N, C-alpha and C positions, 0 to 999 in steps of 0.2 A: 504494500500500500504506500503510495507516494502522495504527499500532501497536494501536489499539483493536480492530482486526479480526484481529489475529494469533492463531494457535491456541496461546496461552500463557495461564497463569492469573495474573492480575494481582491483587495484594493491596496494600492501603494500610496502612502502618505509621506510627504517630505517633512523631515524634522532636522533642520540644519543640514549637515552633510550625511545624515543617517536616514535611510529610507526604511520605514517600518511597515512590515506586512501585517495587515489587520484582517481578521475574519469577522464578518458580520453574519448573523443568522439571516436566512432568507426571509423576505417580507411575505406576509400572508396575502391572500386574495382580499380585494377591497371589502367584500361582504363577510369576511371571516371575523369571528368574535375575538380571537386571541390577541390580535394586534390592535392596540389603542393608539391612534395617531394623535399628535399634539393638538391638532385643531379640534379634536373631540373632547379634550380635557376642559373641565369647567371650573377648576380651582386654581388659584394663583399659588405658585410655589410648589415645591415637592416636600412631602412629609417624610421623615425618616421612618422606614417600615417598622422599626423597633419601637417607635413611640407608642403604638397601641399596647404592646406587651409591657411597656414601662408605666402605663397608667396605674395609679394606686388601686383603683377599683378592680381592674383586671387582675392585678397581683393578689388582692385580697380574696377575690372569688376563687382564684386558682388555689390559694392556700387552703380554702375551705372545701375544696373538691376531695372526694373520697378516692379519686384515681391519681396515683403518683405518675408524674410525667418523666419517664426515663429515656425519651427519644434522643435528647441531646440537640435537637434542632426543631424549629417550628417555622413553617411557611404558610402564609395565608393568602387568600384571594386579594388582588389589588382593588377589587370593588370595595372591600372594607376600608381601605385607605381613603377612598373618596367619601364614603359615608361618614367617617369619623373626622374628616376635615370640616364637614358641615354641621355635625351634631356631636354633642358631648356623649360619651359612652353611657353615663348614668341616665341621661334623658331618654336614650333608646331603651335601655334595659328596664327602666322603671315605668315607662309610659306605654310601651307598645306590647300588644299581645302577640301570640305566635304568628298569626296570619299577617298582622301589620308589619312585623319584621320581614316576612317573606316579600311583602309588597315593597318595602324599602330597598331590599337588596336588588330586586329586578328592575325597579325604577331607576336606580343609579346605574345599573348596567345599560339601560336604555339611554340614559343621559350621555354616557360615554360614547356609545355608538348606536344610533337609532337602527342600524341595519345588522346588529349583532346576530350571530348564530354560532353554534358549536359545529363548525363546518368540518366534515371528515376530510375534505381536500385542503384544509389549511396546512400550509407548508411549515411543519414543525419537525425538522429533520433529526434523525439520529441513526448512525451506523455503528456497527460493532467496533470499528476502529476508533470511534470517538472516546472510548474508554481511556485511550492513551493520552488524551488531551487534558485529563484531570491531574496528572502527575508530571511535574516538571522534568525529572530525569528521563521518564519513559517517553515523554513528548520529544525531548531533545534527541534521544537515541533514535527514535523512529524517523524523525524529520531532518536529521543532520545534513544529509546530502542536499536536500532542497534548500535548507537554510543557508548553507555555504554558497550554493549557486546564486541565490537571491542577493546575498551580501556582496558576493563578488561582482555581480552585475551592477548593483546600485552604487558601489564605491570604486568600481574600476580597479579592483585588486585581483590579481591572478589567484585561482583557487588554491594552488599549492602553497601560497604565502599566508593563507588564513589558518590561524591556530584557534582551537576551541578555547584556549586560555586568553586570547586577545580580549582586552576589556571592552572594546567597542563591539566586538562580535558577541560577547556575553550579554551586553546591554541589548543588542538587537534580538537575541534569542529570548531574553526576559520579556521584552515588549511584545514579541510575537506570542509567547505563552500567555501573557496576561490578556491580550486581545482575544485569544481563543477562549480563555477562561470566562471573560465577560460575555462572549457570545453564548457559551454553554449555560451560564447562569440566566441569561435572557430567555433561552429556550425552556429551561426548567421552570421559570416563573410563568411562562405562557401555559405550560402543561398544568401547573398548579391552579391557574385561573380556570382552565378548562374543566379539570376534575372537580374543583370546588363548586363551580356553578352547577354542574350536573348533580353533585351530591346535595346541594341546597334545594334544587328543584325536586329531586326525589323525596326529600324530607317534607317539603312544603305542599306538594301538589298531587303526589300519587296516593291512592287510597290506602289507608292502614287502619288498624284497630287501636290506634294509640292517641286519638284525639284527647281522651281523658288524661293520659300521661303528659301530653303537651300542656294542658291547662295546669296540671299539678306542678310541672317544671316552672312555669311562669310565676305561679303563686309562691313557690318555695324560694325562687330567686329574689323576688321583690321583698319577701319577709327577711331574707338573709341580708340584703343590702341595708334596708331600714335607715335611710339617710336623714330622716326627720322631714326636712323640706325637700319636696320632689322637684328636681329641675324640670322645667317645661320642655316639651318637644314641639317643634313647629317645622312643618315641611318647608324646604326652601322653594324658591319661585319655580325652578325647573321641575322639581318633584311634584308640585301641585298641578302642573299642566299635563302630566302623564296619566292616561286612563288606568283604571284598576286592572291588574293582571289576573289571569286564571289559567287552569291547566290547558284548556283548548288553545289559548293564544300562545302559550309558551312552549307547548309540546313540539310544535313544528320547528321551533328555533333550537331546542335542546336536542331533539332527535330527528334531524332533517333526513336521515337515511331511511326512515320508516315511511312507507306509502300510505299507511293507515288503512290497509286492506288486509283481510285474512288470506292465508294461503289457500291453495286448492288441496282438499283432502280426498284421496282416492282409495277405496277399499280394494282388497285383492280380487273381489268379485266383480269390480268394474264401476260401482256406483261412485259418483264424485259430488262433493259438496264444497261450498265456501262459507258454511255456517257451522261453527263448533257444536251448536245444539244438535244438529243432525248426526254428527259424529258420535256424540255422547249417547245417543239413543241406541247405538250398537255396542258401546263399550262399558257402560256403567248404569247402575240403577239409581245413582244419585241424581237428584233433581237439579236441573240447570235453570237458574234465574238470571237472565241477562240484564245488564244495566241499561238505562235509557240512553237514547242517542245524544242527550245533552252531555254525557260523560265523555272525557277524552279517550282516545283509542287505547292508550296503555292501561287505563282503568278498566275498560271493557275486556281487554286481553287477559289481565290478571284475574278478573272475576270469572273468566270462561274456563279456567283450569278445573278439571274434575278427575277423580280416580287415580289409579296407579298404572304404570306401564314402562316399557323399555323403549329406548330411543337410540338410533344410530344414524350416522350420516356417511354416505359413501358416494363414490363416483364409479364409473364402469370398471375401472381397474381393480376395485375392491370387491367385485361381486362374488368371486370364488370364495374369498374369506367370509363374506356375509352368508353364503350358502352353508358353509361349515358351521358358522355360529348358530344358524337356525337349526341345523341338525343337533348341535350340542344342546340347545334349548329344548328340543323335542325329547331328547334323552333324559333331560332333567324334569320332564313332565310339566314344563312351564305353562301356566294358564294366563299369564299377563299378556295384554296386547302389545304389539310392536309397531312403532312408527319409524319409518325411514325418511328423513328430512333431507332435502336437497334444494338448490336453487339454480344450478347449472343442469344441463341436460343429463338425464339418466335414461339410457336407451330402453326401448320396449323389450329388447332381447334380455337385458339385465333384469328388468322387472319380471319377466316370465321365468327366468331361472330362480329368482327369489320366491315367487309364488309356487313354483314346482317344489322347491325345497320345503316350503311351509305346509302345503296342502296335499301333496301326493301321498299315496300309500307307503308306509314305512314299517314293514313287518319282518324284513330279513335282518335280524340282529347278529352282530359278530359273535364268534364262539366265546369270547370273554364274558358275554352276558351270563353264561351258565354259572359262573362263579359268584355273581352278584345278584342273581334273580331273587334270592331270599331277602334282600334288603329293600325291595320295592313292593308296592301294594299288589295284591293278587290279580288285579285287573290291568296291571301295567302292560301297555302295548297290545292289549287284547280288544280294545274298542275298535270301531269301524275305522279303517285307515291306519291301524297300528299305533305307533307312537303319537302322542298328543299333537294334533295339528295346531298351527300357529296363526293367530289373527293378525294379519299384516295390513298395514296402511302405508301409502306413499303420500308424503306431504311436500308439495311443490311450493316453496317459499318465494319463488320468483316474483309473484305479484305483490308480495309483502314488502319488497325492497324498492327503493328509488333506483332507477337504472344506473345513473352516474356513480352510485356509491357501491354497487355490487362487488366490485373488485376488492373492496376493503375486507371481505370475508372469505377470500380464497384460502385453500389449505386448511390449517387448523381452525381458522375462524368459522368454518362451517359448523363446528361443534357447539358454539355459542348460539348460533341460529337454531340449531336442532333443539336446544333447551328451550329457547324462547317460544318457538312456534309449534312445538308438540302440544297436544291438548291435555296432557296429564298434569295433575296437581303434584303428585309424587312420582319422581322419575329416576330411573337408572340409565345413565348415559354410557353407552358401550362403544369401544373401538371394535371394528369388524374382526380384528385378529385376537380379541380377548377369548379366553377359554374359561368357563365357569365350572366349578366342581360342587357348588351348592345351589339349590333352587333359588332363583332370583328373589322370590318373595321373602326369603330368609334375611336378605340384606336390609329390608325395611324393619326387621325385628331387632337389629343390633341396638344395644342400649345407647351407644353414642349417637346413633341417628335419631332415636326417639327423643333424646334430650335436646339436640340442637337443630334437627332438620337437615343435617348434612352428614355424610360419611365419606372422607377422602382417604386415599392410600398414599403411603410414602414411597419415594423412589429408592434406588440403591443408595446406601450411605457412603458414596464414594467421596474422594478428597475434595479440598477447597479449590477455588478458582474464581470466586466472585469478588470483584474489587470493592473497596470501601466506597467509591463514588456511587456505585449501584445502590448500596444499602442506604446511603444518605438520601439519594434521590427518592426512593420509595417511602422513606420516613417523611420527606417533604410533601408527598402526595397524600399522606394520612390526614385525617381531620385536624384542623388547627385548634389552638386554644380559643380563638374567636368563634370558630364553628361551634365549639362546645358551649360557649356562653350565650351565643345568639340563638342556636337551634337545637341544643341538647344532643349534639352528635358526639359520641364518646371519642376521646383521643386514643391512639394506639397504646396498648399495654404490653407488659412483659410476656403475655401469652404469645403474641406475635414476635416481639423483639427477641425472645429467647429461642426462636426457631433456628435451625442450622443455616437457613438462608441468610439471616441477619448476623450470622457468625462467619460468613464468607464462603458458604458452600454453594456450588453451582446449581444443584438440584435438591429439591425438598419433597416435591409431590409427583406422583405418577397419575396420569389422567386417563388411563385406559378404561377405567370404570369409576364413575362418579355417581353418588347417591344424593339426591337433593329434593327437598320440599320447595317447589318453585313458588308457591304462593307466599310462603313465609319469607323467602329470600328473593323476592321479585326485584326489589331495588338493586340488590347486589348483582343479580344476574344482568341487569342493564349496565352496571358499571363494568362488568366483564367485557361487554361489547366495546365500550370505550377504550379499555386497555388494549383490545385487539386492534382498534382503529388507529391509535396514535403510535407513531414510530418509536418515540422514546420509551414507551412502556412495552410495546410488543417486541422490539429488538433487543431488549435487555434480558429476556428470558427465552428459553428454548421452547418453541411451539406454544401450546396452550397450558403446559404443565403447572406453572406457578401462578397463572393469571386467576385461577379460581379463588384461591384463598387470599392472594394479594389484593384483588379487587374487592373482596368482602371487607378486608381490613381498611382499605381506602374509603369504603362506604360507611365506616364507623361500626362495622359488625364483626365481632370476633367470636360469634356464636357458631363455630364450626368444629367438627371433630376430625382429627387426623388419627389414623390407625396407630396403635402403640408402637408397632414394629416397622422398621425399615424393610424394604424388599429383600427377600431371600434369593439365593441361587437354589433352584430346585432341579433335581435330576438324580444321578447316581454318584456315590462317593467314588472319587478317583482312585483307581487301583494303584498300588505301589510300583507296578511296572512302568507307570507313566509319571509317578511323582514320589520321590523319596529324597532323603538327605544325601549329600555328596558321598557319604560312606556307605550308602545303600540301606541305612536303617529307616524305620518307619517314624515319621514325624508325630508329635503329640497332637498337632492340629489336624483337623479333618478338612479336606478340600472337596468342594462340589463346583464343577464348571458347567456353565449353562448360558444360553442366550435368552433365557426366559426368566425375567424377574417374577418371583412368586410372592403372594401376599397372604400372610398368616393372620388368622383372626386374632386381633389384639385383645379380645375379651376372654379367650380361653387359652391362648398361647400355643395351640397345636393344630388347629384346623386350617387346611389350605383352602382358601376361598376362591381364588382365581389366579391365572397367570397371563402374562403378555406373550405376544409373538407366536401364537398358534401352538401346534402340538408336534411339529417336526423338529429334529435336532437343530437344523438351520433353516429358517424360513426363506432364505435367499438361494436355496440349493439349485433352483432351476435357472438362475440368471448369473451365477458366479462364473468368473474366469478361473478355472481350477489350476491352470498353469501359474497364474499370478498368486493364487492362494498358497501354493506349495512352499515358497520360500519362508513362510511364517510357521511351517510345521517342522518340528524337530526331526532330524534324521533317524533318531533311534525309534521313532514310532513306525517307520517302514510303511508309510502310506503312499499309495499312488494316486494320481488324480481320479482314477476310476473308483478305487476303493473308498476314497474320501467322499466322492459323490454319493455312493450308496449309504454311507454313514449319515451324511447330512440330510438325506431325504427320508431316513427311517423315523418311525414314531419315537417321540421322547419317552423315556422310561423314568418315572418318578418314584423313587423309594426314600429319598431324604431331602432335607432342606437345611441350609446353613444361613443364619443371620449373623454376620460378623459383629464384633463389638463396635460400639459407637465411638470411634476414634479415628481421626483423620491423619495424624502425623505418623512418621516412621517409628517403629518400635524395634530398635536394634537389639541383638542378643548374640551370645557365643554358642548357642545350641543349633544354629542353622534352622530355626523355626521361622515361619513367615513374619515379615516385618510390616507388611501393609494388609489392610482388611480385604481389599479387592486387587486382583492382578490379572492382566490379560494373557499371561504366560501359561496357558493350559495346553492340553493335547490337541485341541482344535482351535480354529480361528474364526471362520464364518464372517470374513470381511470385517473383522474387529468387533463383532457383536457378542462373541463368547467371552465371558468374564468368570474368573474363579474367585470364590468366596472362601474365607478361612474361619473356622470356628473359634480360633484364638490366635493372637499375635504376641510376639515378644517371648522372653524367656530369661534364662540365667544371664547375669552380668559378670564381668571380670572380677568385680569386688564381692561376689557371692550373693548379691541381691537378685531379686526376681521381678521383672516388670511385665509379667504375663497379664494380658487382658483377655477375658473370655466372652464370647458371644453366645449364640444359641444354636444347638444342633438338634434337629428333629428327625427321628427315624419313624417313618409312618408304619402303622400296623398293617397286617395282611388285608383287612377289610378296605382300608384306604387305598392301598396299592392296587388291589383288584378293581376298585371303582375308578381309579385314575386310568388303569389299562382299558376299561370298558369305555369311558368317555373319550379317551384318546383314539380308540378304534373307530368310534362313531365319527369323530372329527376328521380323521384321515381317510375314512371309508374302507378300513381294513376288514378282512373277513373274520 
């Protein structure tokens, strides 16, 4: 990556004999909200953004709060700066009820820019390489060649005569770094404004069952302040001229990517509807009571959710995995309906394959069923059509999105649309290559889900890699102290701050299976879409993985459950012929190598709930270049490309699971025991997807001490192993 090729606007500014290269964040479209131009400002002078937090009343209320602020950083919407330049904080908090505060916020937003909207096309750039711009030494190292070239050109000095220690050159680099830094801070503030406005709208105008708690919050706050004489509140001249706002007026500005039309819902049998009420007549006995047309679209959509079901989103290239998942669900005797949501074309051929998998006769069971038949009801597979047929619906969300913004949801973004536009109140969102070993209905019975309305699963507990700048950025997007005082939106607590993500780890959550009460977490679900839309949030995480819980935290909601255990490696214990100490002895640690992260029930510590990546040893076996694969395979394994191909496409055998200890650093020892929790150096490679997990790391030290850390090793019993074999044979289509 060369800075000259970065998507930033570079300008040269003369400063004496030194030309300083300055980076400016690209300006937004004229009608975008984030950019506030000087001509739209209505207040003379600029207030220090810390003035609000320095206000004695703010500090007093924060001290009285039951929530300790351990974030170490607080960033608030610039709209608040405008509000409190015109009004004393006490006058707002003591005189305005909840709705009036909402009005005040959005009136001031309108004053700043009458054409404001949260435009998905607003140019708020962030590339992965931008991480380097936050650290001076990293920036200098990455950009050094470009910097020398620019300095040479500007000062007519040959490149070979420029030393990094040259004071003028060091000054040049510092100016360049500071200019980049200021540009990044500008972008971060624009994202803060964007997210804050969406958060306030959700709190103010979307339907909830918390109107009583809002009134209680206002009463408690006024009682707590108790200033004696109440400072008066008077709208300024501009505020008084703006009409009262409501959900209908604001919704189109906050969510311009929504067309405000329902998707098209098509049942496997061919009936199509654009009204959720018709869909519910097939799927649930719960009564549907639609809201009136005077309600805004999002209120109607939230109110339309009913029942429980499974949701997936696929394109044509995923159809074979989807067929296998449906077979897996039939074997589990699943009776919950399934909705497949898409907005780009899903071919008729793909739909027919899915319908065939769901509705065709399925009576020829693999031989492995003989060993597990006793664990199923006596009528299992004996009803008409064999294994339980699946109620499949196709949901075409194309009509629900504004055409110009559809590209914002490509790839992983489809999953958030699938959540939003499926008709279920309680949903299990599945990747097509997920394999379940427990009935889907059982996930709704998990204690963590029943407590919070969510159940998320952790990723592998692999090593660090997330820079401090990322962690600070997401803290800045969390509700501010002013958000909490104005609108009772809780600030981020140690529940989120103590996660591995905020301690520098790249991955925290695995999103191949997500359980969510969409009605309860509707606002947060909308925040997930905004995290997907914005480059600075989307490009700081891999795919959709972290967006689920980060968006909830940014919405002021930490009411989520993460499974107790990080993902395990599931498969077979590595034989000592493939893994031993240099002297040939058996390690104390147990190694399991697998491309399949497995998820153990955090509430019983032993049940395998589901895995990622299908049920073959290597899901990419059909597309791998085996000649390119061979250099990664150790010679002592004596594999040929042909024998490796056969191994990779064979069914995964699961008899054990290893969850390594939760430790990210190296654990050196003199026993030749594993030093890291996860290691790619196993007997197989699978294009880098197979990782080995160790049940313990560390060992004896030269001084006689022992630094061993132990994880969790699970040896599945015969019943479990036989069931894994049966479900695996169903998935792979084995006899």
